[in-house]
C-alpha positions in Angstrom: 59.0 97.7 57.2 56.3 95.7 58.8 58.8 92.9 59.1 61.1 95.0 61.2 58.3 96.0 63.5 57.3 92.4 64.1 60.9 91.4 64.6 61.3 94.3 67.1 58.1 93.3 69.0 59.3 89.6 69.1 62.8 90.7 70.5 61.1 92.9 73.2 58.9 90.0 74.2 62.0 87.7 74.5 63.8 90.3 76.6 60.8 90.7 78.9 60.6 86.9 79.4 64.4 86.8 80.0 64.2 89.6 82.6 61.3 87.7 84.4 63.4 84.5 84.5 66.4 86.3 85.9 64.3 88.0 88.6 62.9 84.7 89.7 66.4 83.1 89.7 67.7 86.1 91.7 64.9 85.8 94.3 65.5 82.1 94.6 69.2 82.6 95.2 68.5 85.3 97.8 66.1 82.9 99.6 68.6 80.1 99.4 71.3 82.4 100.8 69.0 83.3 103.7 68.3 79.7 104.4 72.0 78.9 104.4 72.6 81.7 106.9 69.8 80.3 109.1 67.3 83.0 108.3 63.7 82.4 107.3 63.8 78.6 107.9 60.5 78.7 109.7 58.7 78.6 106.4 60.6 75.5 105.2 59.3 72.0 105.3 60.9 69.0 106.9 62.3 67.7 103.6 63.7 71.1 102.7 65.4 71.4 106.1 66.9 67.9 105.8 68.2 68.8 102.3 69.7 72.1 103.7 71.3 70.1 106.6 72.9 67.7 104.1 74.1 70.6 102.0 75.7 72.3 105.0 77.3 69.1 106.2 78.8 68.5 102.8 80.2 72.0 102.7 81.6 71.6 106.2 83.2 68.3 105.3 84.8 69.8 102.2 86.1 72.8 104.1 87.6 70.6 106.8 89.3 68.4 104.2 90.7 71.4 102.4 92.0 72.8 105.7 93.6 69.5 106.6 95.2 69.3 103.2 96.6 72.8 103.5 98.0 72.1 107.0 99.6 68.9 105.8 101.3 70.7 102.9 102.6 73.4 105.3 103.9 70.7 107.7 105.7 69.0 104.9 107.3 72.3 103.8 108.3 73.0 107.4 109.9 69.5 107.6 111.9 70.1 104.5 113.1 73.5 105.9 114.0 71.8 109.1 116.0 69.1 107.3 117.8 71.8 105.2 118.6 73.8 108.3 119.8 70.7 110.1 122.2 70.0 107.1 123.4 73.6 107.1 123.9 73.3 110.9 126.0 70.2 110.5 128.1 71.9 107.8 128.7 74.9 109.9 129.7 72.8 112.9 132.3 71.0 110.8 133.6 74.4 109.6 133.6 75.8 113.1 135.5 72.8 114.5 138.0 72.9 111.7 138.5 76.6 112.4 138.9 75.9 116.1 141.7 73.4 115.4 143.4 75.8 113.1 143.3 78.5 115.9 144.8 76.0 118.4 147.6 75.0 116.0 148.3 78.7 115.3 148.4 79.3 119.0 151.4 76.9 119.3 153.6 79.3 117.3 153.0 82.2 119.7 155.5 82.8 122.6 154.5 82.1 126.2 153.0 85.6 126.7 150.2 84.6 124.2 149.3 81.5 126.3 149.3 83.6 129.5 147.2 86.2 127.8 144.7 83.6 126.8 144.7 82.3 130.3 143.8 85.8 131.5 147.1 86.6 133.3 147.4 90.4 132.9 150.9 90.5 134.4 152.6 88.6 131.5 150.8 90.5 128.7 150.8 94.0 127.4 147.1 93.8 126.8 145.0 93.0 129.9 142.2 90.5 129.2 138.8 90.8 130.9 137.8 87.8 133.0 135.4 85.5 131.2 131.8 86.7 131.3 129.4 84.4 133.2 127.1 84.4 130.2 129.8 83.3 127.7 128.9 80.8 125.1 130.0 77.2 125.8 131.6 75.5 122.8 129.7 72.2 123.5 126.3 73.8 123.3 124.1 73.7 120.1 124.2 76.9 118.0 121.0 78.9 118.0 119.4 81.2 115.5 119.3 84.9 116.4 117.8 87.3 114.0 118.8 90.9 114.5 120.9 92.4 117.3 119.4 92.1 120.7 120.7 93.7 123.9 119.6 92.0 127.2 119.7 93.9 130.4 119.8 91.8 133.6 119.2 92.5 137.3 121.7 90.4 139.2 120.8 88.7 142.5 122.7 89.8 145.6 126.1 88.0 145.8 125.4 85.9 142.7 126.9 85.9 139.3 123.7 84.4 137.8 121.2 86.9 136.5 118.1 87.2 138.7 115.6 88.4 136.1 115.5 89.6 132.5 114.3 93.2 132.8 114.3 94.3 129.1 115.2 93.1 125.7 115.8 95.8 123.1 116.1 95.1 119.4 117.7 98.0 117.7 119.8 96.5 114.9 120.8 99.5 112.9 121.4 101.9 115.8 123.6 99.5 117.8 125.8 99.0 114.7 126.1 102.7 113.9 127.2 103.6 117.5 
């Protein structure tokens, strides 16, 4: 029984020493943290301040290097996406041009009324065609990416078919399709 009491006393003494060491370590870390934040540096010596400065500069350098690395990786990903979108754009241009030629060859089979209808002559057609819109898409322009359905409202200048200013742009994808 005496053996267990001595063993218990020894274990308690070890735990007390361990707690004291952990308290000292904790206080040291708190003090270091304050120094890194720029607090309580008045009590530091010149060598300690120089060591702190070197430590902060090393951390700053490492942070800048990591930020540069992340930005370079993001730029490379964006370049890959740009190349992929360029390839898709070329493929779509080829398909669009092939579809345009097919429409022109199909147009040759129509009677003259179809040609006059395409020209916008309402007298020769049963279906009147609206005159071309001033904002119509030119086939020679590059296609652009438009996400969602946007309605643009323009205020036109006096006596001009060119819009004067863009008043509002509404994005209401679902509602415009439902109506």
